[in-house]
Each structure stands twice: as C-alpha cells, then as structure tokens.
C-alpha positions in Angstrom: -14.4 -8.8 -36.9 -12.5 -8.9 -34.0 -9.0 -8.2 -33.6 -8.0 -12.2 -32.2 -10.1 -13.1 -35.4 -8.2 -11.3 -37.5 -4.3 -11.9 -36.4 -4.6 -15.1 -34.3 -5.9 -18.1 -35.3 -5.0 -20.0 -33.2 -5.7 -20.8 -29.6 -2.0 -22.2 -28.7 0.1 -19.5 -28.9 2.3 -18.6 -26.6 1.4 -15.7 -24.3 4.6 -13.4 -25.8 4.1 -14.5 -29.4 0.8 -12.9 -29.0 2.0 -9.9 -27.6 4.5 -9.3 -30.4 1.2 -9.6 -32.7 -0.1 -6.9 -30.0 2.8 -4.9 -30.4 2.8 -4.6 -34.4 -0.6 -4.4 -34.5 0.0 -0.8 -32.6 3.3 -0.2 -34.2 5.3 -0.1 -30.8 8.3 -0.5 -30.4 9.4 -3.8 -28.7 12.5 -6.1 -28.5 12.2 -10.1 -28.3 14.2 -10.5 -25.9 14.0 -14.5 -25.4 11.0 -17.1 -26.2 9.3 -16.7 -23.3 10.1 -12.2 -23.0 9.5 -8.9 -24.9 10.3 -5.6 -24.2 8.3 -2.4 -25.6 7.6 1.3 -25.9 4.2 2.6 -25.3 3.2 6.0 -25.8 1.4 7.6 -23.3 -0.1 11.3 -22.2 2.4 12.4 -20.2 5.5 9.8 -21.0 6.2 7.1 -23.0 6.2 3.7 -20.8 8.2 0.4 -20.8 6.8 -2.6 -20.3 8.4 -5.8 -20.5 6.5 -9.2 -20.6 7.3 -12.3 -19.7 6.4 -16.4 -19.4 6.8 -18.5 -17.2 5.9 -22.0 -17.5 7.2 -23.4 -14.1 4.3 -21.5 -12.1 2.2 -20.6 -15.4 2.2 -17.0 -14.9 1.8 -13.9 -17.2 4.1 -10.7 -15.7 3.9 -8.0 -16.8 6.3 -4.5 -15.0 6.0 -1.2 -16.8 8.3 1.6 -15.7 8.9 5.2 -15.9 11.5 6.8 -14.4 11.5 8.6 -11.3 13.9 10.3 -9.4 12.2 11.8 -6.1 14.5 14.2 -3.8 15.2 11.8 -1.2 13.2 14.9 1.7 10.1 13.2 -0.2 10.7 9.9 -0.1 7.9 9.3 2.4 5.4 11.0 0.9 6.2 9.4 -1.9 5.7 5.9 -0.3 2.4 7.4 0.9 1.0 8.2 -2.1 2.1 4.8 -3.4 0.2 2.6 -0.8 -3.2 5.2 -1.6 -2.5 4.7 -5.0 -2.0 1.2 -4.8 -5.6 1.2 -2.7 -7.8 2.1 -5.2 -7.0 -0.2 -7.5 -8.3 -3.8 -7.9 -5.4 -5.5 -9.9 -1.9 -5.0 -10.3 0.5 -2.8 -7.6 2.8 0.5 -8.0 6.0 0.2 -6.5 9.5 1.9 -6.1 12.8 0.7 -7.4 15.2 2.8 -5.3 18.5 1.7 -6.8 17.0 1.5 -10.6 15.1 5.1 -10.1 12.0 3.3 -11.3 8.6 3.6 -11.0 6.9 0.2 -11.1 3.4 -1.1 -12.3 3.6 -5.1 -11.6 1.2 -7.5 -12.3 1.0 -11.3 -13.0 -1.9 -13.3 -14.9 -2.1 -17.1 -13.3 -2.6 -19.3 -16.0 -2.3 -22.3 -13.8 -4.0 -26.1 -15.6 -3.1 -25.1 -19.4 -5.2 -22.2 -19.4 -4.3 -19.5 -22.5 -4.4 -15.6 -22.3 -6.7 -14.6 -25.3 -5.5 -11.2 -27.1 -8.3 -9.0 -26.0 -6.9 -10.3 -22.5 -3.6 -9.5 -23.0 -4.6 -6.1 -25.1 -6.2 -5.0 -21.8 -3.5 -6.4 -19.5 -1.5 -4.3 -21.2 -3.7 -0.9 -21.4 -4.5 -1.2 -17.9 -1.0 -0.7 -16.8 -0.5 2.1 -19.2 -4.1 3.7 -18.0 -2.5 3.6 -14.5 1.0 4.8 -14.9 -1.5 8.1 -16.8 -3.9 7.9 -13.4 -1.3 8.3 -11.1 1.4 9.8 -12.8 0.4 13.2 -11.7 -0.2 12.0 -8.2 3.5 10.8 -8.1 4.7 14.4 -9.3 2.5 16.7 -7.3 4.0 14.5 -4.2 7.5 14.7 -5.5 7.9 18.2 -6.3 5.4 20.0 -6.0 5.4 19.9 -2.0 1.8 18.4 -2.1 0.8 15.9 0.3 -0.6 12.6 -0.2 -3.9 13.5 0.2 -3.9 16.7 -1.7 -1.8 15.0 -4.5 -4.0 11.9 -4.7 -7.2 13.4 -5.1 -5.9 14.4 -8.9 -5.8 10.7 -9.0 -10.2 10.3 -8.6 -11.4 9.7 -11.7 -10.1 7.2 -14.1 -7.7 8.6 -17.0 -8.7 8.0 -20.5 -5.7 7.8 -23.4 -4.6 6.2 -25.5 -2.0 2.8 -25.1 
C-alpha cells in the first residue's frame, strides 16, 4: 500500500496538512507555525537541516526553504559564491543562496500548483527529500572552499556524484 493510501485519504487536503502528516510519519521534529506554514528539523549525514514549508494561496505556490548555519571567513566569500553558482548549474530543481545577515546557507524551491492543482504526499515527500539530498551533496564543497582553501573547481569535484542518505 502506498504512503498516500495508508495515511491520506482526501485529495482536498491542505498542502501543509500533508507536510505535517509526513513529518509525523518520519518522526521529524516540527512546529505548525500557522495554518499555512510549518517548520521542521531533518537529520542528515552532515548535520541537521531546518526546513520551512509555506503555502501561498495568492500565487498557489508551496515554498520550501532548507537552511543550515554557516559562517565562512569573509576572505573566502568570493570563492563561496563561485561554488554556489557551480552547484546551481548542476541541479534542475531548486537553488542555493547564502543569506549573509543570517549566516545561513539556503536551498529554495517553489512548487507552483496553479489552477487548483494539488500536490500528493509522494510529491511533497520527494520535494523534502530532494532538498535534504541537495544540501548533503553540496555541503562538503561549501566546507572545502570555505575552510580548506580549495578552489571552487576543486571543491565541486566532491559533489559530482549524487549523495545517498536519509531524509
């Protein structure tokens, strides 16, 4: 029996309700901030990632933000931005950015569900897993370029293969 058949029986569920059910199923820590937003922690191989998913009914988009703290030396910021661009060239969904003021590495993705479309539990579960896998895949490159004085070209080589882990 598929996850959606076992845990979710209605096609008209709010996307954040689905996320909450997935978080409970995976035993992730979560906080339902509002009816349209949830925050949770997902443990990866390298670290625990903070994920926030928010539903915007206005533009019919489910937004995902996956973050982890990172405070690279100021002298290495140019190299970090270079490796971020290289990482973004290697992915088809989502993108990395660095929020300097918050000292956060961020993976962002927006799932557009225009025209009354709905997202299923498998689709949302895949969305969350993809965010964590992207963070896991590129985390070593960010570390190498920031603290090991590797060039972006050298650092990105560790991210050539897909990461495998749990999300």
